[in-house]
Backbone as CSV, one residue per row, in Angstrom:
resi,resn,N_x,N_y,N_z,CA_x,CA_y,CA_z,C_x,C_y,C_z
1,MET,1.669,-1.436,-23.249,1.194,-1.708,-21.900,1.669,-3.090,-21.467
2,CYS,2.279,-3.147,-20.304,2.779,-4.449,-19.860,1.781,-5.084,-18.898
3,LYS,1.689,-6.380,-18.983,0.810,-7.113,-18.078,1.572,-7.363,-16.794
4,LYS,0.954,-7.020,-15.679,1.608,-7.219,-14.396,1.138,-8.537,-13.804
5,GLU,2.059,-9.218,-13.169,1.705,-10.433,-12.463,2.110,-10.301,-11.020
6,ARG,1.299,-10.852,-10.157,1.629,-10.802,-8.737,2.889,-11.609,-8.479
7,PRO,3.815,-11.034,-7.732,4.997,-11.807,-7.364,4.622,-12.867,-6.331
8,ILE,5.392,-13.907,-6.276,5.170,-14.943,-5.273,6.136,-14.676,-4.122
9,LEU,5.580,-14.448,-2.952,6.394,-14.169,-1.769,6.411,-15.432,-0.919
10,LEU,7.582,-15.963,-0.724,7.713,-17.235,-0.015,7.896,-17.040,1.485
11,ASP,7.579,-18.073,2.222,7.832,-18.158,3.671,7.114,-17.106,4.503
12,LEU,5.969,-16.634,4.059,5.227,-15.669,4.858,4.096,-16.330,5.642
13,VAL,3.687,-17.521,5.217,2.569,-18.189,5.872,3.058,-19.480,6.519
14,ASN,2.842,-19.564,7.806,3.230,-20.759,8.556,1.983,-21.450,9.061
15,GLU,2.177,-22.655,9.582,1.064,-23.343,10.198,0.604,-22.513,11.392
16,GLY,-0.667,-22.455,11.605,-1.164,-21.678,12.727,-1.363,-20.204,12.403
17,THR,-1.099,-19.818,11.155,-1.306,-18.434,10.737,-2.812,-18.205,10.621
18,SER,-3.286,-17.098,11.152,-4.723,-16.805,11.089,-5.151,-16.573,9.639
19,GLU,-6.442,-16.688,9.416,-6.983,-16.491,8.068,-6.684,-15.072,7.572
20,MET,-6.764,-14.107,8.496,-6.492,-12.712,8.143,-5.027,-12.534,7.738
21,GLU,-4.112,-13.095,8.521,-2.686,-12.987,8.192,-2.382,-13.696,6.884
22,LYS,-3.032,-14.823,6.684,-2.841,-15.582,5.443,-3.270,-14.729,4.246
23,PHE,-4.430,-14.083,4.366,-4.924,-13.207,3.297,-3.947,-12.053,3.069
24,GLN,-3.488,-11.479,4.170,-2.536,-10.363,4.072,-1.280,-10.784,3.332
25,ASN,-0.740,-11.942,3.675,0.545,-12.364,3.119,0.446,-13.024,1.751
26,GLU,-0.687,-13.646,1.455,-0.828,-14.321,0.156,-1.484,-13.444,-0.900
27,VAL,-2.256,-12.442,-0.463,-2.992,-11.610,-1.420,-2.501,-10.158,-1.391
28,ILE,-2.584,-9.543,-0.221,-2.299,-8.107,-0.126,-0.840,-7.779,-0.421
29,ARG,0.084,-8.437,0.261,1.504,-8.106,0.068,1.969,-8.283,-1.385
30,PRO,1.618,-9.399,-2.047,2.027,-9.525,-3.457,1.438,-8.429,-4.350
31,ILE,0.185,-8.044,-4.098,-0.433,-6.978,-4.903,0.315,-5.671,-4.678
32,ILE,0.599,-5.360,-3.417,1.294,-4.106,-3.113,2.690,-4.105,-3.737
33,LYS,3.358,-5.236,-3.683,4.686,-5.323,-4.305,4.560,-5.107,-5.820
34,MET,3.551,-5.715,-6.422,3.331,-5.583,-7.859,3.008,-4.125,-8.225
35,GLN,2.310,-3.422,-7.352,1.879,-2.049,-7.616,2.893,-1.018,-7.116
36,HIS,4.074,-1.452,-6.698,5.073,-0.571,-6.089,5.316,0.710,-6.904
37,ASN,5.634,0.565,-8.184,5.953,1.747,-8.997,4.773,2.706,-9.094
38,LEU,3.572,2.160,-9.211,2.373,2.991,-9.268,2.174,3.739,-7.941
39,LEU,2.356,3.045,-6.827,2.184,3.670,-5.510,3.203,4.787,-5.282
40,ILE,4.439,4.567,-5.693,5.487,5.584,-5.539,5.188,6.778,-6.455
41,SER,4.828,6.517,-7.683,4.500,7.597,-8.623,3.313,8.411,-8.135
42,PHE,2.323,7.726,-7.596,1.138,8.411,-7.099,1.500,9.319,-5.919
43,PHE,2.375,8.858,-5.036,2.790,9.693,-3.901,3.600,10.897,-4.384
44,LYS,4.491,10.661,-5.353,5.270,11.776,-5.929,4.325,12.821,-6.519
45,ASN,3.329,12.347,-7.262,2.355,13.236,-7.878,1.569,13.998,-6.811
46,TYR,1.249,13.323,-5.731,0.548,13.958,-4.605,1.368,15.133,-4.074
47,LEU,2.667,14.907,-3.872,3.553,15.964,-3.364,3.629,17.123,-4.355
48,GLN,3.760,16.783,-5.615,3.861,17.798,-6.677,2.616,18.678,-6.730
49,LYS,1.465,18.046,-6.738,0.210,18.792,-6.832,0.023,19.733,-5.658
50,ARG,0.554,19.361,-4.517,0.415,20.201,-3.327,1.635,21.105,-3.127
51,LYS,2.484,21.132,-4.140,3.685,21.982,-4.124,4.521,21.773,-2.854
52,ILE,4.697,20.494,-2.505,5.516,20.135,-1.347,6.891,19.730,-1.872
53,ASP,7.911,20.512,-1.529,9.273,20.187,-1.974,9.897,19.220,-0.968
54,PHE,9.675,17.962,-1.229,10.101,16.885,-0.337,11.624,16.830,-0.209
55,SER,12.322,17.245,-1.263,13.786,17.111,-1.298,14.486,17.952,-0.231
56,VAL,13.833,18.998,0.257,14.481,19.853,1.261,14.272,19.343,2.687
57,PHE,13.391,18.374,2.859,13.117,17.857,4.197,14.218,16.914,4.655
58,PRO,14.576,16.972,5.951,15.454,15.917,6.486,14.652,14.598,6.562
59,GLU,15.348,13.501,6.664,14.724,12.164,6.661,13.559,12.057,7.649
60,LYS,13.759,12.533,8.860,12.723,12.408,9.889,11.451,13.164,9.492
61,LYS,11.616,14.326,8.904,10.478,15.150,8.467,9.761,14.470,7.286
62,LYS,10.519,13.808,6.416,9.914,13.085,5.292,9.008,11.973,5.822
63,ARG,9.528,11.214,6.773,8.744,10.119,7.364,7.491,10.656,8.043
64,SER,7.659,11.762,8.729,6.547,12.397,9.427,5.485,12.875,8.433
65,LYS,5.920,13.432,7.314,4.998,13.910,6.281,4.220,12.746,5.675
66,ILE,4.901,11.646,5.426,4.241,10.455,4.878,3.158,9.992,5.852
67,SER,3.506,9.898,7.137,2.523,9.500,8.163,1.336,10.450,8.171
68,SER,1.621,11.722,8.076,0.575,12.745,8.109,-0.407,12.583,6.949
69,VAL,0.112,12.319,5.758,-0.754,12.115,4.589,-1.677,10.927,4.839
70,PHE,-1.125,9.851,5.387,-1.932,8.650,5.632,-2.923,8.836,6.785
71,LYS,-2.653,9.785,7.653,-3.585,10.050,8.759,-4.720,10.985,8.331
72,THR,-4.395,11.968,7.492,-5.339,13.055,7.275,-6.026,13.100,5.915
73,ASP,-5.448,12.543,4.888,-6.026,12.716,3.548,-6.819,11.480,3.116
74,ASN,-8.125,11.537,3.379,-8.981,10.393,3.056,-9.076,10.127,1.563
75,ASN,-9.061,11.170,0.748,-9.116,10.984,-0.695,-7.887,10.205,-1.176
76,TYR,-6.715,10.600,-0.695,-5.474,9.895,-1.053,-5.562,8.427,-0.622
77,LYS,-6.008,8.208,0.613,-6.098,6.832,1.134,-7.059,5.988,0.301
78,ASN,-8.200,6.569,-0.065,-9.188,5.806,-0.833,-8.680,5.431,-2.222
79,ILE,-7.994,6.343,-2.870,-7.434,6.030,-4.195,-6.368,4.945,-4.059
80,THR,-5.540,5.065,-3.044,-4.490,4.072,-2.795,-5.110,2.696,-2.541
81,LEU,-6.167,2.659,-1.752,-6.861,1.386,-1.518,-7.379,0.820,-2.834
82,GLY,-7.871,1.695,-3.701,-8.390,1.253,-4.995,-7.344,0.566,-5.858
83,PHE,-6.081,1.021,-5.742,-5.000,0.377,-6.498,-4.857,-1.090,-6.096
84,VAL,-5.153,-1.391,-4.847,-5.022,-2.760,-4.343,-6.316,-3.543,-4.574
85,LEU,-7.431,-2.957,-4.184,-8.717,-3.657,-4.294,-9.044,-4.025,-5.738
86,GLY,-8.640,-3.189,-6.665,-8.906,-3.450,-8.078,-8.201,-4.682,-8.614
87,GLN,-7.279,-5.209,-7.841,-6.542,-6.404,-8.256,-7.124,-7.691,-7.667
88,PHE,-8.138,-7.567,-6.819,-8.724,-8.749,-6.176,-9.518,-9.582,-7.176
89,SER,-9.475,-10.896,-6.982,-10.382,-11.798,-7.703,-11.738,-11.716,-6.993
90,MET,-12.756,-12.329,-7.545,-14.074,-12.320,-6.895,-14.013,-12.988,-5.523
91,ASP,-13.327,-14.108,-5.419,-13.227,-14.804,-4.129,-12.500,-13.942,-3.101
92,GLU,-11.426,-13.288,-3.532,-10.685,-12.409,-2.627,-11.568,-11.247,-2.193
93,TYR,-12.347,-10.736,-3.140,-13.230,-9.627,-2.803,-14.293,-10.053,-1.784
94,LYS,-14.808,-11.259,-1.931,-15.824,-11.749,-0.983,-15.247,-11.801,0.426
95,PHE,-14.017,-12.274,0.561,-13.364,-12.293,1.871,-13.172,-10.862,2.362
96,TYR,-12.705,-10.001,1.465,-12.481,-8.590,1.806,-13.775,-7.942,2.306
97,ALA,-14.868,-8.208,1.621,-16.150,-7.578,1.971,-16.553,-7.892,3.409
98,ASP,-16.215,-9.070,3.886,-16.552,-9.457,5.261,-15.662,-8.780,6.303
99,TYR,-14.468,-8.388,5.904,-13.490,-7.836,6.867,-12.874,-6.538,6.365
100,SER,-13.639,-5.751,5.608,-13.063,-4.589,4.915,-12.349,-3.610,5.842
101,SER,-12.903,-3.341,6.999,-12.294,-2.361,7.898,-10.894,-2.809,8.347
102,GLU,-10.797,-4.050,8.779,-9.508,-4.600,9.229,-8.511,-4.674,8.062
103,ILE,-8.977,-5.112,6.907,-8.094,-5.263,5.751,-7.627,-3.896,5.246
104,ASN,-8.532,-2.908,5.214,-8.130,-1.562,4.790,-7.011,-1.031,5.679
105,LYS,-7.160,-1.242,6.980,-6.146,-0.782,7.929,-4.796,-1.441,7.619
106,ARG,-4.822,-2.734,7.373,-3.584,-3.463,7.066,-2.970,-2.976,5.751
107,ILE,-3.805,-2.797,4.731,-3.311,-2.341,3.429,-2.618,-0.985,3.579
108,LEU,-3.279,-0.055,4.252,-2.718,1.294,4.398,-1.437,1.289,5.218
109,GLN,-1.367,0.453,6.251,-0.140,0.356,7.056,1.018,-0.169,6.215
110,ILE,0.752,-1.192,5.424,1.804,-1.789,4.596,2.280,-0.781,3.544
111,ILE,1.340,-0.099,2.900,1.717,0.873,1.866,2.490,2.034,2.487
112,GLN,2.031,2.509,3.625,2.733,3.609,4.301,4.170,3.209,4.616
113,GLN,4.353,2.008,5.134,5.707,1.542,5.452,6.542,1.391,4.185
114,ARG,5.913,0.905,3.132,6.621,0.711,1.853,7.108,2.049,1.311
115,ILE,6.273,3.076,1.404,6.670,4.407,0.920,7.808,4.949,1.781
116,LYS,7.703,4.755,3.087,8.794,5.205,3.972,10.098,4.482,3.652
117,ASP,9.984,3.190,3.348,11.187,2.406,3.009,11.736,2.782,1.633
118,SER,10.961,3.521,0.859,11.363,3.886,-0.506,11.590,5.381,-0.637
119,ILE,11.887,6.047,0.461,12.096,7.514,0.430,13.098,7.916,-0.628
120,SER,14.115,7.108,-0.835,15.142,7.449,-1.827,14.564,7.536,-3.241
121,GLU,13.432,6.886,-3.490,12.790,6.924,-4.815,11.925,8.164,-4.993
122,LEU,11.679,8.870,-3.903,10.829,10.063,-3.978,11.721,11.218,-4.300
């Protein structure tokens, strides 16, 4: 088992960046990047379990299917959120608890875009 470390993403936070954006760029994005392989594997497994042959879809249909999963499957979304939330420190969790709805939305948007950008890995 390998120990994962959050990558350091530079130049994402500027002066005047809101607290929410700062949290997104300093906490959420590095966690999502660190969890990339897990997120891709989980999506592949999702397709497999539902017997969806993604390989036959044209690019536009693949993107549409990814969006559809993120819109309609709450169980999938909740597990995906868990991959990120489970990496929070106590202080990060305290901030998250105050703004969970907004942060969940941001996490899911970033992951959805990441999966779309990684279609070739599916």
